[in-house]
N, C-alpha and C positions, 0 to 999 in steps of 0.2 A: 305361175307367175314366176316373172323373176325379184329376187331377195340381193339387197345390194347387204355383208356379211364387211363390218368396219370392226381394225383391232387394232387394241393396241400395245403394244411393246411392253416390257414391265424392263427394268432397267439392269442395265448388263446384264442378257442375252442371247445374244448373239451369239454364245457357244453351243446353245442348245437350241439356239434355229437352224443352224448349221448340219449339227448331228439330226435334230429332224428335219427337215426340209428332203431327203430321195423320200420318206412315206406321204409327206404332205401332199406334194407336184405327182402324188402315183395315185393319190384322189382326186388332185384336179385334171389329171391327164382321163382319169374314169368320165369323169364330165363332161370333156371335152369329145373323147369317144362318144358318148350320148348328145352329142350335142344339142347337150345344159349349159355352156358356158360362154358369159356372150366377153368380160376379159377379168384377170388373177396378176397381184402383182402387189411387189413393197412397195412400201411408202425409204426412201436411202432419206438417212439422217444428216446430210451436209447435199449438195448439188451437183451432183453426180452419180450413174449409171452403176457404176461402184465403191460403194464406200468404203470399202474395205474395212477398217480397224472401226470406224465409225456406225458401222448397223444400220441398224433399219429403228422406221420408230414403230411401225407397224401393216398391219394388209389392208389393201381392198381385194375383197370378191366379187362378184357380180356373176350371180346364176341362174337359173331357175330351175324350182323345186314346184311338191303339188299346193303347199300348204305353208305358210308360215311355222308352224310350228314343226315342218321335216328340215326348214330351213335350217331351226335354231340346232337341232338334234345334229342332222349334217357339221352345224360348224363347232359344236361342244366336243365332237367326235374326232375331233383332228388335230393330230400329232402336235401341235404346235398351241394347243388349251392343255392337251393331258400332260405336255412338261414343262408349264408352264412359262411358254414364250410369251404369251398374249397374257395381257395384266387384266383387260377389260374387253370382250363382243358385244359388239350393235346386231342387230339382223333386223333388216324393216324390209317391206315391200321398196318394189325398185320398177315404173312405169318408164321405159325405155321411149324417147321421142323420137330423136334422131342420134346418127343418121338413121336412113331410114331403111 
């Protein structure tokens, strides 16, 4: 089943985010390589694809896992969680409707 992982960044966490990004992207690439990633990306703090020093306010990942518990475990082991980039993470089941 698909699961939405919605994360909110901690204040002033841009430097931590940038430092942890390569390892974070590696985990996402592993999901993609396994055909289990629907989408992933950050929420820019301003209306720009490159917010510069304004940074990001969080992230959204939609990926396939065997269970909610597995999705939560995966999310909790993300470098952005471990290094306190994210201050809050919510994981919910997600039903993809469109596009077909």
